[in-house]
N, C-alpha and C positions, 0 to 999 in steps of 0.2 A: 603674916600667917596661919591667922582664923578664916580666913573666908577658903581660905584653901582646904583646912583642915574640916571644917564645914561642913562644902559646899560636895567635900567625893568622901565624909558619912551619911546624905543626903544622897547620895543618887547608890552609896552602896545599899540604905537601907530603901530605897525603890525597884530597886530590879531586888533586890531577895523578897521581896515583899512581889512582885510581878510573880516569881515562880514560888512562891506562896502559893497563892496564886489559882495559876493553870494548874496546878500537883491541885488542888484539895480540888477544880475543879476534873480534873483526869481523875479522881480518885470516890470523888460522890462527899467529898467531906466538908462540909457548913460553917464545922468552928478556925477548918486549917486555912480561912477562905476570907472570913471573918477578921483573923489575926495578918494574915497577908494583906490586908489592903490597908487593916492598921498602921501594918510598916509599912507600904506606904508612901501611908500620911506623916508620915511621922519624919524618913524621907524626905518630901516635901515639902517638907514647915525646915528643916532641917538647910536645905536649897534657898530657903529666900534666906532662912541666916544669913546662911553668907552671903548672898546677892546683898541682902544689907551692910554688911560689916565695911563690906569694899567700897558699897559704896559715903561708909562714915567715915569710912580708914582704920579698920579695924582698937574706933575712938570705945567699944560698946564693952 
């Protein structure tokens, strides 16, 4: 179950980060764009953790 939870949370963070970046570009807000990129990266890492958990059978 940990794999699915991390993968879904990661995907949600990645999507939210992309939306923030798009809004930042549209409103010329570099601070929001940085926050969006950070959230996108967090999501990518969470998805990676989910893949590792899946490969190890949730033993971590």
